[in-house]
C-alpha positions in Angstrom: -0.3 0.4 0.0 3.0 2.4 0.6 5.5 3.7 -1.7 9.2 4.3 -0.9 10.7 7.1 -2.5 13.1 8.3 -0.5 15.8 6.0 -1.9 16.0 3.6 -4.9 14.8 -0.3 -4.3 14.5 -3.4 -6.2 11.4 -3.9 -8.6 8.6 -5.7 -6.9 8.4 -3.6 -3.3 7.6 -0.4 -4.7 4.6 0.2 -2.7 5.4 -0.3 0.8 6.3 1.5 4.2 9.4 3.4 4.8 10.2 2.4 8.5 12.1 4.3 10.8 14.0 2.3 13.3 14.9 3.2 16.9 19.1 2.7 15.7 19.1 5.3 13.4 18.1 2.7 10.4 14.8 2.2 8.8 13.7 -0.7 6.1 11.3 -1.1 3.7 9.4 -4.9 4.5 7.1 -6.3 2.1 6.6 -9.9 3.2 9.9 -11.5 3.4 11.9 -8.7 1.9 13.6 -6.0 3.7 15.9 -3.2 2.8 18.2 -1.5 5.6 19.5 2.1 4.9 21.5 3.9 7.3 21.2 7.3 6.4 18.3 8.1 8.2 18.9 11.6 9.4 19.6 12.2 5.5 16.2 11.0 4.2 14.5 12.4 7.3 15.2 15.5 5.8 12.6 14.6 3.1 14.6 16.7 0.7 13.0 15.1 -2.4 9.3 15.6 -1.5 10.6 19.1 -0.1 11.9 20.2 -3.5 9.3 18.6 -5.5 6.5 19.5 -3.5 5.1 15.6 -3.3 2.2 15.3 -1.3 2.7 12.9 1.4 1.0 10.8 4.2 3.3 10.5 7.5 2.2 7.9 10.1 3.0 8.4 13.6 1.7 4.4 14.7 2.8 3.3 17.3 3.9 6.4 19.0 0.3 8.1 18.3 -2.5 6.9 16.9 -2.7 9.8 13.9 -2.0 9.8 10.1 -1.2 13.6 8.7 -1.5 14.1 5.0 0.1 17.4 3.0 3.2 18.6 1.5 6.4 19.1 3.7 7.9 22.2 4.3 10.3 21.5 6.4 12.2 19.0 8.4 14.5 18.3 10.8 15.8 16.3 14.1 13.2 18.3 16.0 9.7 19.5 13.8 8.6 18.3 10.9 6.4 21.7 9.0 3.8 20.8 6.4 0.5 22.2 4.5 -2.4 20.1 5.9 -4.6 18.5 3.3 -8.4 18.5 4.3 -9.8 15.2 3.7 -13.4 16.4 3.6 -12.9 19.4 1.4 -10.1 17.8 -0.6 -8.0 20.9 -0.5 -4.9 22.2 1.4 -6.1 24.1 4.4 -3.1 25.7 6.8 -0.3 24.5 8.3 0.9 21.9 11.1 4.0 21.3 13.0 4.9 18.1 14.9 7.6 16.3 16.4 9.8 14.5 13.8 11.3 11.6 16.2 7.5 10.9 16.1 7.1 9.5 12.7 7.6 6.2 12.3 6.3 5.8 8.4 5.5 7.8 5.5 4.8 7.6 1.6 4.2 9.4 -1.2 0.7 9.8 -2.7 -0.3 8.0 -5.2 -1.8 8.9 -8.7 -5.5 8.2 -7.5 -4.8 10.2 -4.3 -3.5 12.9 -6.4 -6.6 12.6 -8.5 -8.8 13.2 -5.7 -7.8 16.8 -4.9 -10.5 19.1 -6.2 -8.9 22.7 -5.4 -5.0 22.5 -6.3 -4.2 25.5 -3.8 -1.0 24.6 -2.3 0.7 27.8 -3.7 -1.9 29.9 -1.5 0.6 28.8 1.4 4.0 28.6 -0.3 6.8 31.3 0.8 4.4 32.2 3.7 6.4 31.0 6.9 10.1 32.3 7.8 11.2 28.5 8.0 14.8 29.6 8.3 13.6 30.7 11.9 11.6 27.8 12.7 13.9 24.9 13.9 12.2 23.7 16.9 8.8 24.3 18.8 10.0 27.5 20.9 11.1 29.1 17.7 7.9 28.5 16.1 6.0 29.7 18.6 8.1 32.3 18.5 7.1 33.0 15.2 3.7 32.5 15.7 3.2 35.1 18.3 1.0 37.3 16.0 -1.1 34.5 14.9 -4.6 35.5 15.5 -5.2 31.7 16.5 -3.3 28.4 16.7 -4.4 24.8 17.7 -2.3 23.1 20.2 -2.3 19.2 21.2 0.0 18.0 24.0 1.1 14.4 24.9 -1.7 14.0 27.7 -4.5 13.8 25.3 -4.4 13.0 21.6 -8.4 13.8 21.6 -8.7 17.4 22.5 -6.6 20.4 22.4 -6.3 24.1 23.2 -7.1 26.5 20.7 -6.3 30.4 21.2 -3.6 33.4 20.8 -0.5 33.1 22.3 -0.2 35.8 25.5 3.0 35.1 26.9 5.9 33.1 25.9 9.1 31.6 27.1 11.4 28.7 26.5 10.0 26.4 28.8 6.4 27.1 28.3 3.3 28.7 26.2 0.2 30.4 27.7 -2.6 31.2 25.5 -5.5 33.0 25.6 -8.2 30.5 25.3 -11.5 30.7 22.7 -13.9 27.6 23.1 -16.0 25.8 20.2 -18.3 28.2 20.8 -15.7 31.2 19.8 -16.1 32.7 23.6 -12.7 34.0 25.2 -12.6 31.6 28.4 -9.4 32.1 30.1 -5.9 31.2 30.0 -3.6 28.1 30.1 0.0 27.2 30.3 1.1 24.7 28.3 4.9 23.1 28.7 6.5 23.5 25.0 8.3 19.9 25.7 4.7 18.7 26.2 3.5 19.9 22.8 2.8 17.4 19.9 1.0 19.5 17.1 0.5 22.9 16.4 -1.7 24.0 13.7 -2.5 27.6 12.5 -4.2 29.2 9.6 -6.6 26.3 8.9 -10.3 26.5 8.0 -11.2 25.6 11.5 -9.4 28.8 13.2 -10.8 31.1 10.6 -14.2 29.8 11.0 -13.5 30.5 15.1 -12.2 33.6 14.3 -14.8 35.1 12.2 -18.0 33.6 14.8 -16.0 35.4 17.2 -15.9 38.7 15.4 -20.0 38.4 14.3 -20.4 37.7 18.6 -18.4 41.3 19.3 -20.7 43.4 16.7 -23.9 42.1 18.5 
């Protein structure tokens, strides 16, 4: 099911997971065939996918039961920044940042998946972020201090998250002014940066909340 694209592999195993191992190695595994490659760090950067703007899926299992889709903009040992793909609207929709070391598998989209894109709007999100200044979670949050709304997941709960504006930021923690699902400001929340697993921003979800909040202010 998964297509390996980070290195040349023999014919017959072109659709397989790229697996990142615990010892700086990863392998492609289809049936009894395994290809071990030692240059994990170089391949983790996903230089080919970034250069050619290739949509990919990244799988965090077994670290977390999450699968993300989109176009990678930056990948290093700390973070993975990508343009999100919205499965419901079939278009690209905002940005997300996750911990790179949580990524266990990834693959390039196949032709059928590429054909399902209804709005080829990825160019709307290119060259919008100061990627050279975003090398870790703290630096990413520093560049998002003026963002009107961001969403944060932490490692305590994969099913709930915080949405708000950055109120205060240190190298240890970020304090958010929270907005609830009804677009009402409800107080503040401090979150340890090393506990953050996901940051989302500039997606349709945040934009809709901001519109709803603005309408409430006008009443």
